[in-house]
N, C-alpha and C positions, 0 to 999 in steps of 0.2 A: 503495499499499499503506500502511495505515495501523496500523501496529505499535504503534506509541507512545503515538496514541492509545489506541487500544481497550486496549492493556497498562495504562493509568492509570487507565479508567476500572472504577468499582466493578461489581461482579459483580449483575445483576440475577437476581431470580427470581420467577416468576409467583405472584401472590396475595399476595407480601411488600411491605412498604413500600419506597416507591421511595428509594434512599441518593442521589440531588442531585436536583436539580428542571431543570426544562428551560431554565431561562434559565442554569444553568452548564455546564449541555451545550452548550445553542447559541454561550457565550461560547469554551469549547474550540473548537468547529467556527470559530469566525472566525479564529484563530489557526493552526489548524493544515489544514483542509481547501482543497484547490487552488480556484481561481474556477468553475470546471466544475461541481463537484463542490456547492460554496455554490447553483449554481442552480439542481441539481437538488432540494434540500432545498427552496427556494424554490416551485417547483412543485409537490415531495410538499406543503406545507401548503397550498397550494390545489388539492388533486384532481386539480390535472394529470396526463392520465397520456399526451397525446397529445406526442413529444420527448423524452421522460423516458428514464432509463435501464431496461433490460428488467428489472431485478430491480423495481423502480416499478411497471413494468407488469402482470408478474406478480404482486403483490401484490393490487394493485389486482383482478385478474383472479381470484383467491382469494376476496378480500371479495365481491367481487361474487355469485361462486358458493354462500358461505355465506352470505347474506344469502337467496340465492333460496331453499336449500334450509331454511334458518329462516321464511321467508314459506311458502312450502310446509306445511311441519309445522301452522303457524299458523292457516293458511286449513283446512286438513284437519278441524281440531280446532273451527273456529268455524264450520264450512260456509262458508266462502266461496268464491269464483272463484279460482282462483291465476293464474291466465292474465291477471287484471286489476292482479295486484300485484306481476309479477314484473320485473325490469330484465336486457332482453336476453333469451338463452335460456334454456330451463327444464331443468337441470340430468340429463341421462341418468340417474341415479343419485343416493339421498341418502345419504350417509355413517351409518353406522352411531352412534357419535359425536353426529352432530350427531342424529337423531335421540331419542338419550336424554337431550341437554340439550334438546331441546324438550319432553321430555313434564316436567321439571322443574315441580312445582310453586312453588317459591320461588323469585318472580323476582330478586332478590338474586343469591341462588344460581346461577341459569340465565345471569344476565350476566357472573358470573367464571367459570362452564365454558368459556362464549363464549369469553373471553379468553385463555382456557386454551388453546384450540384454536389462536386465533389465534398465542399464544405456541408452540405446540408446532410447527406451519405454520411459522414463522419460524425457530426453533431449527435445523428438521429441513432446511430448504431454502439453512442455511447453514453447517450443519457440514463441510463440505470445502472451504468457504472458508478462508482464512486471512489473515485481518488484510485483506482485501478492503472496498471501498468496501461492498459486501453487506452485511457484518458491521457497518459504518457503521449501515448506512437500520435493520437489524432492531434495533439496541440503541435507536436513536431511536423506534422504533414502540412496541418494548417498553416502555421509559421513559412514553412517551406515554401507555399504557396506567396503567400503576402510579400517574402523577400524576392521573389520571381518578379513580380511586378512592380517593386522598384527599379528594375533590372531592364522591363522591356518598353517597346513604344508602339504605335499603332503602327507607324513604318517595319520595322524589327518585325512585330506577328504578322502582317500582310506578306512581306517577305517570306519566312516560314513555310506559311497556308500556300501561298502559291508554288514553293518548290515543293512539297508535298504531294500536290493536286500535279504538278508535270511527275515527280517519280511514279505517280498511280498512273497514270496514264502511257508511261511507257512502260508499266507492268513490275515495277517494283515492288517484293512485296516489303512492306515498313515493319517495324518493331510496333513501333506507337505512333500517334497520330496528337 
């Protein structure tokens, strides 16, 4: 249980400025987390799913499904073959929120909306946990998103998106979107 760690961290809100840096959070982790949990974060940073905490595996499963839903919508929009661009299985259903996000024309706002979906999933999945490791992981992932936004601009986001679509049209299988 990580009551003191979580109670001492500033609150995070989607689409707001990060109140601390990732380095500051890692410093807090260094003095607070058990060695076993520190190892879980090392695995998380390397996108490892094998042997990780069940919550981290659940997060990666959510990420894959979200990305696949977005890929399906992008492929439909651009007339591309869906099967060649999916990672794993095709989702049974496309979430209406994902459909709405995929229709957004402003790429910057679309990416923000995708992160808002991620935030919502993390909040919903951890709301019944009380100062557990899952809450620490959710905080870490949320802070990562907020810090990423401080580095992004509309121009960079649009450039990356256009490159992804161009690669998809060439038939290159992408790991993430």
